[in-house]
N, C-alpha and C positions, 0 to 999 in steps of 0.2 A: 699474376695472372689477369688481375683486376686492371693493374696497369697496361699491361698489354693491350687489352681490350679498349682502354681509352686511347692508346696510341693508333690502334686500327681504325679510329673513328674520324681521326684527323684527316682533313683534306690533303691530298698530294697532287705532287705536279704530275702532268700526264707523262712528261719524258723521263721522269726518275722516282724514286723511292722517297725522295725527301718532302717533308712538309711544305706546304706554300710558303709560309713564313722564311723558311731555311733556303729556298730554292732561289736562283739568278733570276728566274722570270719576273719575280718583283722589281728588279733593278732594271729591265729592258723596257719600263714604260718610258714613253716620249713625253715631254711636254706638250702643252696645247699648241697648237699650229702657230698662232700669232705671238706667241711667247718672245721669240726671237725680236721681234719688233722693238719691246719695251728695252732690251739690251741695247741694241742698236742707236735708238733714239738717244739715249744720253752718253753715248760714246763719242769723244772727240774725234776730230779728222786724223790725226796721227795712228790712233788705235784703229780706226776703220781702215786706213792704208794697210797697216800690218795684218789686220784679220783678213783682208782680200787677197794677200799673196798666197798662193797654192804652190807649194813644191812638188816638183814632179813624182818623186817617191810617193808622196801621198796621194797624188791624183792616179798613179799606176796601181796603188794597193786598193783604193777605192772603186778604181775600174774593173779589178781582177775579182774583187768581192760581188759586185755588181753583176758583172758577166756570168759569174758561176750561180748566183741567186736567182737570177732570171733565166737560166739554161739557155743562152744565146746558143745557135748553131756555130759551127766552125766558120762558115763563110762570113756570118753577121759578125762574129767576134772579131774576125780580122778587118772588117770594114771600121768598125769601133775602135779597134788599135790604130787603124791608119788615121781615123779622123783626129784621134788622141796626138799621134805623132805631127800631124800639121799644127797643132798648136806652138811646137817648137821651131817652126819653119817661118820664114819671110812671107807673108800672106800675099805681097804682090808678085811672088814669083810661083807661085803654086798653081801648076797646071794638070793638078787631079781632075779626071772627068767626074763632075757632079759637085764638085766643092764649091760650097756657098759661102763667101766672104763675109756676107752680112751676118751670120750667124755667129762668128767671132770678132765683129766689129767692137771696138773699145778695149778688148783685152791685149793686155802689152804683155810680151814676151822678152823675157830676160834669159837669153839662151847660155850665156856664159854661167850664170849663176842658177841653172836649170830649176826657174819656177816661173809663173804668169802672175800678173796684177789684173785682178778684176776690176771694173769699173766700181767705185764707191757710192754710186748715187742708190739712193734707197729703191727707186723703181727697177733698177736692174738686179740689186739684191734680192727684192721681193720676186722677181721673176724665177731667179734661178734657183731660190729656196721652194718657192711654189712647184716647180718641176720636180723637185727631191720629194715632196711630202707626199704625193699620191702613190709613190711607186708601190705596185701591188705585190705582196709576198708571193715569190716561187712561179709568177707568172710567166710563160714562155714569151720571150720578146724576139723582135725580129729587126735587123736593119739593113734592109736590102739595098739601099741608096746611100751614097756618101754623107748627103744630106740629112737624112734620119740619125746617121750614126754620130754625126757632130752634134745632133740634139741629144744623143744619148751621152755624150761627152759632157755637154753642159749641165744636163741632170747630175752627173758625179762631181762637178764641180759644185753645184749647190748641196751635194751631200757633204762636201768637204767644208763649204762654208757653215752649213747648219751644225754640223759636229763640232766645230770651233765655237759657236755662240752656245750651245746647250752645255 
């Protein structure tokens, strides 16, 4: 009974009956926002190139999670998926209304290998990781235009790179 009383006083996770130290919430903490830069700065160019290759399957999984997390309506979800599919097409031949080629400039598409190569310059990586960091938990989002949908895809590319660096 004394042991039970002691156990009851332990702080618990809000989502489960486990104590805080044994819950998975402790493991979900993210490193500080600039921590990626220390790793990036000591990486050699071949490592940077490898890190900035994003497989289509990885992007699709990240997009799916992101779209569900932010509760995109079906119309906006479709636009974001269209914007993502435009990454695997020749940008010169894209005739989609509202497509903004400047947003995907510098991204090299490897259609046969099913991946994209992001630019390896630090400013670019900083900008896409910067897009990924403030993503607010559970907030409803919209992508009413193809340009906004492309920006959401860039956010997911940033999430992919940030996860590799952490």
